[in-house]
C-alpha positions in Angstrom: 83.1 140.8 76.9 82.7 141.1 80.6 80.2 143.4 82.1 80.8 144.7 85.6 77.7 146.1 87.2 78.1 149.8 88.5 75.6 150.1 91.7 73.8 153.4 92.7 76.8 154.1 95.1 79.2 154.5 92.2 77.0 155.5 89.6 77.8 159.3 89.2 81.5 158.6 89.3 81.2 156.0 86.6 79.5 157.9 84.0 81.5 160.4 81.8 80.2 163.1 79.7 81.1 160.9 76.4 78.3 158.3 77.0 76.3 158.6 73.8 73.3 156.4 72.5 74.3 153.5 70.4 70.9 152.1 69.7 67.0 152.7 70.7 64.9 149.8 70.2 61.3 150.3 70.4 60.0 146.8 71.5 57.9 146.9 74.8 58.1 143.1 75.1 62.0 143.4 74.7 62.2 146.2 77.1 60.2 144.2 79.7 62.4 140.9 79.1 65.8 143.1 79.7 64.2 145.3 82.7 63.2 141.8 84.3 66.5 139.9 83.7 68.7 142.8 84.8 66.4 143.3 88.0 66.8 139.6 88.8 70.6 139.7 88.2 71.5 143.0 90.2 68.5 144.2 92.1 68.3 148.0 91.9 69.4 149.9 88.9 72.3 152.1 89.0 70.0 155.2 89.0 66.4 155.7 88.9 65.8 159.0 86.9 62.6 161.2 86.6 60.0 161.2 83.9 59.7 158.3 81.6 63.1 156.5 82.3 62.1 153.8 84.7 65.8 152.1 84.9 69.4 152.6 84.0 71.9 149.8 84.7 75.5 150.9 84.1 78.5 148.6 83.4 82.1 148.7 83.0 82.8 146.8 79.7 86.1 145.0 80.6 88.5 143.9 77.9 88.2 140.1 77.0 88.6 138.3 73.5 87.1 141.4 71.7 89.3 143.1 69.3 87.0 146.0 69.7 87.5 146.9 73.3 90.5 148.8 74.5 92.6 148.3 77.3 90.7 150.8 79.7 87.2 150.0 80.6 84.3 151.3 78.8 80.8 152.4 80.1 77.8 150.7 78.7 74.5 151.8 80.1 71.1 150.0 79.3 68.3 152.0 80.2 64.2 152.4 79.6 64.3 155.8 77.9 60.6 156.8 76.8 59.4 153.3 76.5 62.4 152.2 74.3 65.5 150.3 75.3 68.5 152.3 74.9 72.0 151.1 74.7 74.6 153.7 75.2 78.4 153.7 75.6 81.5 156.1 75.6 82.9 153.8 72.9 84.5 155.9 70.3 84.5 159.2 72.3 87.0 160.6 74.8 87.0 164.0 76.9 89.6 166.4 75.7 91.5 168.7 78.0 88.3 171.1 78.6 86.2 167.8 79.5 84.3 167.9 76.3 83.7 164.7 74.3 85.6 164.4 71.1 85.7 161.4 68.5 88.3 159.0 69.2 90.0 156.9 66.5 87.5 154.1 67.3 84.3 156.3 66.5 84.0 154.8 63.0 83.7 151.2 64.7 80.7 152.0 67.0 78.0 150.2 64.7 80.3 147.3 65.0 80.4 147.7 68.9 76.8 148.1 69.3 76.2 144.9 67.4 78.8 142.9 69.4 77.2 144.2 72.6 73.7 143.2 71.3 75.0 139.9 70.4 76.5 139.8 74.0 73.3 140.8 75.8 71.1 138.4 73.8 73.4 135.5 75.3 74.0 136.8 78.6 70.2 137.8 79.1 68.8 135.4 77.3 66.7 137.7 75.3 66.1 138.1 71.4 66.9 141.5 69.7 
């Protein structure tokens, strides 16, 4: 898996309505490690939201050796949401003709994709989930 950072200037164009939560992890130490490593690598987050979300780094997940990744890039979001580390993606979702999110053929593999993403982030950021 290869993650391509989406800077704040492109943020709204990158996100789709079908980005949904994959996992939420309530671990303040992990949250701070991830925030710190992402800030070191990319500087400013893709967006800074109001209220209790302190950061949101958005990436395009490009196809590599993974059998789970489709040909088109996916969106992956790594965020601090109400003091939890939230991983989100549009994996398993597509927009229909009315731009409403509907489940795709890959929906049943979301848990497997979430595990692969956590494993990739562990190696890439040097953190333990």
